[in-house]
KEKE-3310 file (N, C-alpha, C; in steps of 0.2 Angstrom, whole numbers, plus 5000, padded with zeros to 4 digits):
npx = (4874:4870:4865:4867:4876:4887:4890:4893:4905:4913:4914:4919:4930:4937:4937:4945:4957:4960:4962:4973:4983:4983:4988:5001:5005:5003:5013:5025:5024:5023:5032:5046:5059:5060:5065:5056:5059:5069:5061:5051:5057:5062:5050:5044:5053:5050:5037:5038:5047:5041:5027:5019:5022:5015:5001:4999:5002:4990:4980:4982:4982:4969:4961:4950:4955:4954:4951:4945:4949:4963:4963:4964:4978:4983:4976:4980:4994:4993:4988:4999:5008:5002:5001:5015:5018:5011:5017:5031:5035:5029:5037:5050:5051:5044:5039:5035:5043:5055:5070:5069:5078:5085:5083:5072:5062:5062:5057:5044:5039:5039:5031:5019:5016:5016:5004:4995:4991:4989:4989:4979:4970:4966:4958:4948:4943:4939:4928:4919:4918:4920:4929:4934:4937:4949:4957:4958:4966:4977:4982:4984:4994:5005:5007:5008:5010:5021:5032:5035:5038:5050:5058:5056:5053:5065:5074:5070:5073:5087:5092:5085:5085:5097:5112:5120:5117:5117:5110:5104:5106:5091:5084:5089:5085:5071:5069:5074:5063:5053:5038:5035:5039:5030:5017:5019:5021:5009:5001:5005:5001:4987:4985:4989:4979:4980:4974:4974:4969:4970:4983:4981:4972:4981:4991:4984:4980:4993:4996:4987:4993:4999:4992:4988:5001:5007:4999:5001:5014:5012:5007:5019:5026:5021:5024:5019:5021:5022:5013:5010:5007:5017:5017:5021:5019:5005:5001:5005:4997:4984:4985:4987:4975:4964:4966:4973:4966:4954:4957:4961:4949:4942:4950:4947:4933:4933:4940:4933:4919:4904:4908:4914:4915:4929:4936:4931:4936:4950:4951:4948:4959:4969:4965:4970:4979:4996:5009:5013:5026:5033:5041:5051:5056:5061:5071:5079:5085:5091:5084:5072:5066:5056:5048:5042:5035:5026:5019:5013:5006:4996:4989:4984:4976:4966:4961:4950:4940:4940:4938:4924:4918:4923:4918:4904:4903:4907:4898)
npy = (5010:4993:4979:4967:4971:4974:4961:4954:4962:4958:4944:4943:4951:4953:4941:4932:4939:4939:4925:4923:4931:4925:4913:4916:4919:4907:4900:4905:4901:4887:4882:4884:4880:4885:4900:4915:4928:4928:4921:4930:4941:4934:4931:4943:4948:4939:4942:4956:4954:4944:4942:4953:4962:4957:4958:4972:4976:4970:4977:4990:4990:4987:4997:5010:5025:5041:5058:5058:5046:5048:5057:5049:5045:5058:5062:5052:5055:5067:5062:5055:5065:5073:5064:5063:5076:5078:5068:5070:5082:5078:5067:5071:5084:5085:5080:5067:5060:5060:5053:5042:5032:5037:5027:5021:5031:5035:5023:5022:5033:5031:5020:5025:5034:5028:5018:5003:5002:4994:4979:4978:4987:4983:4971:4977:4988:4982:4974:4984:4992:4984:4979:4991:4997:4989:4995:5008:5005:5001:5012:5021:5014:5013:5026:5034:5029:5018:5024:5035:5028:5022:5033:5046:5039:5031:5041:5046:5035:5034:5047:5053:5042:5039:5045:5057:5051:5046:5048:5036:5031:5037:5038:5027:5017:5017:5014:5001:4993:4980:4980:4993:4994:4984:4991:5002:4996:4990:5002:5008:4999:5000:5013:5012:5005:4992:4975:4964:4955:4940:4940:4949:4942:4931:4938:4943:4931:4926:4936:4934:4928:4937:4945:4936:4930:4942:4945:4934:4936:4947:4941:4934:4945:4951:4955:4943:4939:4951:4963:4975:4992:5007:5024:5033:5024:5022:5036:5036:5027:5033:5044:5038:5030:5038:5053:5058:5053:5060:5073:5072:5069:5081:5090:5084:5087:5101:5103:5096:5096:5087:5070:5058:5040:5038:5047:5044:5031:5035:5041:5031:5023:5031:5029:5016:5003:5002:5000:4983:4980:4986:4981:4973:4984:4992:4983:4982:4994:4996:5000:5002:4987:4980:4991:4996:4984:4983:4995:4992:4981:4985:4995:4987:4978:4987:4992:4984:4989:5003:5003:4999:5010:5021:5018:5019:5032:5039:5034)
npz = (5022:5020:5030:5023:5013:5021:5026:5015:5011:5022:5019:5006:5005:5017:5024:5015:5016:5030:5032:5024:5030:5043:5040:5037:5049:5056:5049:5055:5068:5067:5058:5061:5057:5045:5042:5045:5041:5031:5022:5019:5013:5001:4996:4993:4984:4974:4970:4966:4955:4947:4948:4950:4939:4927:4932:4933:4920:4914:4920:4917:4903:4900:4905:4904:4900:4907:4911:4923:4929:4930:4941:4952:4955:4957:4969:4977:4978:4985:4997:5002:5003:5013:5024:5026:5029:5041:5050:5050:5057:5070:5074:5073:5079:5091:5108:5105:5097:5104:5110:5102:5091:5075:5065:5070:5070:5056:5051:5056:5051:5037:5037:5041:5031:5018:5009:5007:4993:4982:4985:4995:4991:4979:4980:4988:4980:4968:4973:4976:4964:4953:4938:4935:4947:4950:4941:4946:4958:4952:4945:4956:4962:4953:4947:4957:4971:4971:4963:4971:4983:4980:4977:4984:4996:4998:4999:5011:5019:5018:5020:5031:5040:5044:5052:5043:5032:5014:4999:4986:4968:4963:4952:4944:4952:4951:4938:4938:4942:4939:4940:4936:4923:4918:4920:4912:4899:4897:4898:4886:4876:4878:4874:4861:4854:4850:4848:4860:4868:4872:4877:4888:4896:4899:4906:4917:4923:4927:4936:4947:4957:4965:4975:4985:4989:4994:5005:5013:5016:5025:5036:5040:5044:5055:5072:5081:5095:5102:5102:5107:5105:5103:5108:5097:5086:5087:5084:5070:5065:5067:5059:5047:5044:5047:5049:5038:5027:5029:5027:5013:5008:5011:5003:4990:4989:4989:4977:4967:4970:4970:4973:4962:4957:4955:4962:4975:4976:4976:4989:4997:4994:5000:5013:5015:5024:5030:5018:5012:5011:5021:5032:5025:5017:5027:5032:5021:5020:5032:5044:5058:5059:5067:5072:5060:5056:5066:5065:5053:5056:5066:5058:5048:5056:5062:5051:5048:5055:5051:5037:5034:5040:5033:5020:5022:5026:5014:5004)
capx = (4877:4865:4868:4869:4882:4893:4891:4897:4911:4917:4915:4922:4936:4940:4938:4951:4963:4961:4964:4980:4987:4983:4992:5008:5006:5004:5020:5030:5023:5024:5038:5052:5065:5061:5065:5051:5062:5072:5055:5047:5061:5062:5043:5043:5056:5046:5031:5041:5050:5037:5019:5016:5022:5009:4995:4999:5001:4983:4975:4983:4981:4962:4958:4947:4959:4950:4953:4942:4954:4969:4962:4966:4985:4984:4973:4984:5000:4991:4987:5006:5011:4998:5004:5022:5018:5009:5021:5038:5035:5028:5042:5057:5051:5040:5041:5033:5049:5061:5072:5069:5083:5083:5081:5065:5058:5061:5053:5037:5037:5038:5025:5013:5015:5014:4999:4994:4986:4987:4987:4973:4966:4963:4952:4943:4939:4935:4922:4915:4917:4921:4935:4937:4940:4955:4961:4959:4971:4984:4984:4986:5000:5011:5008:5009:5013:5027:5037:5037:5041:5057:5062:5056:5054:5072:5077:5068:5076:5094:5094:5083:5085:5104:5116:5125:5116:5118:5105:5107:5103:5084:5081:5091:5081:5064:5070:5075:5058:5049:5031:5034:5039:5024:5012:5021:5020:5001:4998:5007:4996:4981:4985:4990:4973:4981:4969:4979:4964:4973:4989:4979:4970:4986:4994:4979:4980:4999:4996:4983:4996:5002:4989:4988:5007:5009:4995:5004:5020:5010:5007:5025:5030:5018:5027:5013:5022:5023:5009:5009:5010:5020:5013:5023:5015:4998:5000:5006:4990:4979:4986:4986:4969:4959:4967:4975:4960:4949:4960:4961:4942:4941:4953:4943:4927:4934:4942:4928:4912:4902:4913:4913:4918:4936:4938:4930:4941:4956:4950:4949:4966:4972:4964:4972:4984:5003:5011:5015:5033:5036:5046:5056:5059:5065:5076:5084:5089:5094:5079:5070:5061:5050:5044:5039:5031:5021:5014:5009:5001:4990:4985:4980:4971:4961:4957:4944:4935:4939:4935:4917:4916:4924:4913:4897:4904:4908:4893)
capy = (5003:4989:4973:4962:4974:4973:4954:4953:4965:4954:4938:4943:4955:4953:4934:4929:4943:4937:4919:4923:4934:4920:4907:4918:4919:4900:4897:4908:4897:4880:4881:4888:4878:4890:4907:4919:4934:4926:4919:4936:4944:4931:4931:4950:4949:4935:4946:4962:4952:4939:4941:4960:4966:4955:4960:4979:4976:4968:4982:4997:4988:4986:5002:5016:5031:5047:5063:5056:5040:5051:5060:5044:5046:5064:5062:5047:5058:5072:5059:5053:5072:5075:5060:5065:5083:5078:5064:5072:5086:5075:5062:5074:5090:5085:5075:5060:5056:5061:5047:5037:5032:5039:5022:5020:5037:5034:5017:5023:5039:5028:5015:5029:5038:5024:5014:4996:5004:4988:4973:4978:4992:4980:4967:4981:4992:4978:4972:4990:4995:4979:4979:4998:4998:4987:5000:5013:5003:5000:5019:5024:5011:5014:5033:5038:5026:5015:5028:5039:5024:5021:5039:5049:5034:5029:5047:5046:5030:5035:5053:5054:5036:5037:5051:5058:5046:5048:5045:5032:5034:5036:5037:5020:5012:5016:5010:4994:4990:4977:4982:5000:4992:4981:4996:5006:4993:4990:5009:5009:4994:5003:5019:5010:5002:4985:4970:4959:4952:4934:4942:4952:4937:4927:4942:4943:4924:4926:4941:4932:4925:4943:4947:4931:4930:4948:4945:4929:4939:4951:4937:4933:4951:4954:4952:4941:4938:4957:4968:4981:4998:5013:5031:5035:5020:5024:5042:5035:5023:5038:5048:5034:5027:5043:5060:5060:5052:5065:5079:5071:5070:5089:5092:5082:5090:5108:5103:5093:5096:5080:5065:5052:5034:5038:5051:5040:5026:5038:5043:5024:5021:5035:5026:5009:5002:5002:4995:4977:4979:4990:4977:4972:4990:4994:4979:4983:5001:4996:5004:4998:4982:4979:4997:4996:4979:4985:5000:4989:4976:4989:4998:4981:4976:4992:4993:4980:4994:5009:5002:5000:5017:5025:5016:5021:5039:5041:5032)
capz = (5020:5023:5034:5018:5010:5026:5027:5008:5012:5026:5016:4999:5005:5023:5025:5012:5018:5036:5032:5022:5035:5048:5037:5038:5057:5058:5047:5060:5074:5066:5053:5063:5053:5039:5045:5042:5039:5024:5017:5018:5008:4995:4993:4991:4977:4969:4968:4962:4948:4942:4948:4950:4932:4923:4934:4932:4913:4912:4923:4913:4896:4899:4908:4900:4902:4906:4916:4930:4931:4932:4947:4957:4957:4960:4976:4981:4980:4990:5003:5004:5005:5019:5029:5028:5032:5048:5054:5051:5063:5076:5075:5073:5082:5097:5113:5103:5094:5108:5113:5097:5086:5069:5062:5072:5068:5049:5049:5058:5046:5031:5037:5041:5025:5011:5010:5003:4988:4977:4988:4999:4987:4973:4981:4990:4975:4964:4976:4976:4958:4948:4935:4935:4953:4949:4938:4951:4962:4948:4943:4962:4964:4948:4945:4963:4977:4969:4961:4977:4988:4978:4976:4990:5002:4998:5002:5019:5023:5018:5023:5038:5044:5046:5053:5038:5026:5007:4994:4980:4962:4963:4945:4942:4956:4948:4931:4939:4945:4934:4940:4933:4916:4916:4919:4906:4893:4897:4896:4879:4872:4879:4869:4854:4851:4848:4851:4863:4873:4875:4881:4894:4900:4902:4911:4923:4926:4930:4942:4952:4963:4968:4982:4991:4992:4998:5011:5017:5019:5030:5042:5042:5046:5061:5078:5085:5102:5106:5098:5111:5101:5106:5106:5090:5082:5087:5080:5063:5064:5067:5053:5041:5043:5049:5048:5031:5022:5029:5023:5006:5006:5011:4997:4984:4989:4987:4970:4962:4972:4971:4971:4957:4960:4955:4968:4981:4976:4979:4996:5001:4994:5005:5020:5016:5029:5028:5013:5014:5011:5026:5035:5020:5015:5033:5032:5015:5022:5039:5048:5063:5056:5071:5072:5053:5056:5071:5062:5047:5059:5069:5053:5045:5061:5063:5045:5048:5058:5048:5031:5034:5042:5027:5015:5024:5026:5007:5000)
cpx = (4873:4869:4871:4876:4888:4895:4895:4904:4916:4919:4920:4929:4940:4942:4945:4958:4965:4964:4972:4985:4988:4988:4999:5010:5007:5011:5025:5029:5025:5029:5044:5059:5066:5060:5060:5054:5065:5066:5052:5051:5061:5055:5042:5047:5053:5041:5033:5043:5046:5030:5016:5016:5016:5002:4994:4998:4994:4979:4976:4981:4973:4958:4956:4950:4955:4953:4951:4947:4960:4969:4964:4973:4986:4982:4978:4991:4998:4990:4994:5009:5008:5001:5011:5022:5016:5014:5028:5039:5034:5034:5049:5057:5046:5042:5039:5039:5055:5063:5072:5075:5081:5080:5074:5060:5057:5057:5046:5035:5035:5031:5018:5011:5013:5010:4999:4989:4984:4985:4981:4968:4963:4957:4946:4939:4936:4929:4917:4913:4918:4928:4938:4940:4947:4960:4963:4965:4978:4986:4987:4993:5006:5012:5008:5013:5020:5033:5039:5040:5049:5061:5062:5056:5061:5076:5076:5073:5084:5096:5092:5084:5092:5108:5121:5123:5116:5112:5108:5104:5096:5081:5083:5087:5074:5064:5071:5069:5053:5041:5030:5034:5032:5018:5013:5019:5012:4998:4999:5002:4989:4980:4986:4984:4974:4976:4974:4975:4967:4979:4987:4976:4975:4990:4990:4980:4987:4999:4991:4986:4999:4999:4989:4995:5009:5005:4998:5010:5018:5010:5014:5029:5027:5022:5022:5015:5022:5020:5008:5012:5013:5016:5015:5019:5008:4997:5001:4999:4985:4979:4985:4979:4963:4960:4969:4970:4955:4951:4960:4953:4940:4944:4949:4936:4928:4936:4937:4921:4910:4907:4910:4917:4926:4939:4937:4935:4948:4956:4951:4956:4970:4971:4966:4978:4991:5005:5014:5022:5037:5042:5052:5060:5064:5072:5082:5088:5091:5090:5077:5064:5055:5045:5039:5033:5025:5016:5010:5004:4995:4986:4981:4974:4965:4958:4951:4938:4934:4937:4928:4914:4917:4919:4906:4897:4904:4902:4886)
cpy = (4998:4983:4968:4965:4973:4966:4952:4956:4960:4947:4938:4947:4953:4945:4931:4933:4940:4930:4918:4925:4928:4914:4909:4918:4912:4897:4899:4903:4890:4877:4885:4886:4882:4897:4912:4925:4933:4924:4925:4940:4941:4931:4938:4951:4945:4939:4952:4960:4948:4940:4948:4963:4964:4958:4968:4980:4975:4974:4989:4996:4989:4992:5007:5022:5037:5052:5061:5050:5043:5055:5055:5045:5052:5065:5057:5051:5064:5068:5057:5060:5074:5071:5062:5072:5083:5074:5066:5077:5083:5070:5065:5081:5091:5080:5068:5056:5057:5055:5041:5037:5034:5033:5020:5025:5036:5028:5018:5029:5035:5023:5019:5034:5034:5019:5008:4997:4998:4982:4972:4982:4988:4976:4972:4985:4988:4975:4978:4992:4990:4980:4986:5000:4995:4992:5006:5011:5003:5007:5022:5021:5014:5021:5037:5034:5023:5019:5033:5035:5023:5027:5043:5045:5032:5035:5048:5041:5031:5041:5055:5048:5035:5044:5051:5054:5050:5045:5041:5035:5032:5034:5029:5015:5011:5012:5003:4990:4987:4979:4989:4998:4988:4986:5000:5003:4992:4997:5010:5005:4998:5009:5018:5007:4995:4980:4964:4956:4945:4936:4945:4947:4933:4931:4942:4936:4924:4930:4939:4930:4931:4944:4942:4930:4936:4948:4940:4932:4944:4947:4935:4939:4953:4951:4949:4940:4945:4962:4974:4987:5003:5019:5033:5031:5021:5031:5041:5031:5028:5042:5044:5032:5033:5050:5062:5059:5057:5071:5078:5072:5077:5092:5091:5086:5098:5108:5101:5093:5089:5075:5060:5046:5034:5042:5047:5034:5029:5039:5036:5022:5025:5032:5019:5009:5002:4997:4989:4976:4983:4987:4976:4978:4992:4990:4980:4989:5001:5000:4999:4993:4981:4985:4997:4990:4980:4990:4996:4984:4980:4992:4993:4979:4981:4994:4990:4985:5000:5009:5003:5007:5022:5024:5019:5029:5042:5039:5035)
cpz = (5024:5026:5029:5015:5015:5026:5020:5008:5016:5023:5010:5000:5011:5025:5022:5015:5025:5036:5029:5027:5041:5046:5038:5045:5059:5055:5052:5066:5073:5061:5055:5060:5047:5041:5041:5038:5032:5019:5015:5012:5002:4992:4990:4984:4972:4966:4964:4955:4944:4942:4947:4943:4928:4925:4933:4924:4911:4914:4919:4906:4895:4902:4903:4903:4901:4911:4923:4933:4934:4938:4953:4959:4960:4967:4980:4983:4985:4997:5006:5007:5012:5025:5031:5032:5039:5052:5055:5057:5070:5078:5076:5078:5088:5102:5110:5101:5098:5111:5108:5093:5079:5065:5063:5069:5060:5047:5050:5053:5039:5031:5038:5035:5018:5013:5005:4998:4983:4980:4992:4995:4982:4975:4984:4985:4970:4967:4976:4969:4952:4945:4935:4941:4953:4946:4942:4956:4958:4947:4950:4964:4959:4946:4951:4968:4975:4967:4967:4982:4986:4976:4983:4997:5003:5001:5009:5022:5023:5021:5030:5043:5047:5047:5047:5032:5019:5003:4989:4974:4962:4957:4943:4946:4953:4942:4932:4941:4940:4934:4936:4925:4914:4915:4913:4899:4892:4895:4888:4874:4872:4874:4862:4850:4849:4851:4854:4869:4876:4879:4888:4899:4903:4907:4917:4927:4930:4937:4947:4958:4967:4975:4987:4994:4997:5005:5016:5020:5025:5037:5044:5045:5053:5067:5083:5093:5106:5101:5101:5107:5106:5104:5099:5085:5081:5083:5073:5061:5063:5061:5047:5039:5044:5046:5041:5026:5023:5026:5016:5004:5006:5004:4990:4984:4987:4980:4965:4964:4973:4968:4967:4960:4960:4961:4975:4982:4979:4986:5000:5000:4999:5012:5020:5021:5026:5023:5016:5015:5016:5029:5031:5018:5021:5033:5027:5017:5029:5044:5054:5060:5060:5072:5065:5053:5061:5069:5057:5051:5062:5063:5049:5049:5061:5057:5044:5051:5054:5041:5030:5035:5036:5021:5016:5024:5018:5003:5003)
residu = (MET:THR:PRO:ASP:PHE:PHE:ILE:GLN:LEU:LEU:LEU:GLN:VAL:TRP:LEU:PRO:ILE:ALA:LEU:LEU:VAL:ALA:ALA:GLY:GLY:ALA:TRP:VAL:ARG:PHE:ARG:PRO:GLN:TYR:PRO:ALA:ASP:ALA:LEU:ARG:VAL:ASN:LEU:ASN:ARG:LEU:VAL:ILE:ASP:VAL:PHE:ALA:PRO:PRO:LEU:LEU:PHE:ALA:LEU:SER:ALA:GLN:ALA:THR:ILE:SER:PRO:GLU:LEU:LEU:THR:VAL:PRO:VAL:LEU:THR:ILE:ALA:GLY:ILE:ALA:ILE:SER:PHE:ALA:LEU:LEU:TYR:PRO:LEU:LEU:TRP:HIS:THR:ALA:LEU:GLY:ARG:GLY:LEU:LYS:ARG:GLU:THR:ARG:ALA:ALA:ILE:LEU:LEU:ALA:GLY:THR:PHE:GLY:ASN:VAL:LEU:PHE:MET:GLY:TYR:PRO:THR:LEU:THR:PHE:LEU:TYR:GLY:ASP:ILE:GLY:GLY:SER:TYR:ALA:ALA:PHE:ALA:ASP:VAL:LEU:ALA:SER:THR:PRO:LEU:VAL:TRP:THR:PHE:GLY:VAL:TRP:VAL:ALA:THR:ARG:LEU:GLY:HIS:GLU:GLY:GLY:GLN:GLY:ILE:SER:LEU:PHE:ARG:THR:VAL:LEU:ALA:LEU:PRO:PRO:ILE:TRP:GLY:PHE:VAL:LEU:GLY:PHE:ALA:VAL:ASN:LEU:SER:GLY:LEU:GLU:VAL:ALA:PRO:LEU:ILE:THR:ALA:ALA:LYS:PHE:MET:GLY:GLN:ALA:THR:ILE:PRO:ILE:MET:LEU:PHE:THR:LEU:GLY:LEU:SER:ILE:PRO:TRP:GLY:ASP:LEU:LYS:PRO:THR:ARG:PRO:VAL:LEU:ALA:ALA:VAL:ALA:VAL:LYS:LEU:LEU:ILE:ALA:PRO:PHE:LEU:VAL:TYR:ALA:LEU:ALA:ARG:ALA:SER:PHE:GLY:ASP:LEU:ARG:PRO:ALA:GLN:ILE:GLY:ALA:ILE:LEU:GLU:THR:ALA:MET:PRO:THR:MET:LEU:MET:ALA:ALA:SER:PHE:ALA:ASP:ARG:PHE:ASN:LEU:ASP:VAL:ARG:ALA:ALA:ALA:LEU:THR:ALA:SER:TRP:THR:SER:LEU:LEU:PHE:LEU:LEU:THR:LEU:PRO:ALA:TRP:ILE:ALA:PHE:LEU:ARG)
# end
């Protein structure tokens, strides 16, 4: 990785991310009359219902679907499974999680398991691979991360996060997510061969608001006044940014030999920081919001260091 490449990575990917997150932090500091928690929840809902569906429609409608592209969600699912398999025993069956409330353990487990594959994966992979990189992010999100968050993640939140907790209708929850329908509709248009280029352009224009809003909400979620991480949070950060991606890399090499861009994109997706909705998800299911936000904060901050390292290693 040349110095020029690294500079462009910082300018094109990390500078806008940092500015948007900082804007969210500034809002917390200078606009206390507008509570950040309520704003964060409403912005998340706005993105899920209005802006993310057309973005995912555009990405899936214009993607060149191939067996190589479909390896992205497969490896993303493997990364989620590996992260959970590493963190659950640590948090539930070792001294690391002893003394923590179930709500705290579940929040850290979810934050260390599910990554920000779309909202940070999209700008990162489009910088590296162009439009096809955006398709990698879309397929990783909608064929792997989002369905698992709203099924398995909900199960973790309700069953592991609360004593005697009961699951909810997971199938109904997934069907009620507009981003899923946006992706499915775009996928259907893609397979049909219909010429809908103006519609795709319009959908992409609508979806451009998705990533800036979600990065701004990350700034709203970070506990700026108390960023000291706990040992369980640091364990989740290490699993999310380093250990799980390396194990997925080993799995991909064993399965595919020489890695193609789709597999490299999937490994980078596994190395993304915690999902942006971690705090809102924890709030929705009565988990420890601060623990989720703290894990998301540290994975996002340290990602500035781990992303160039992963790109250099994989390229």
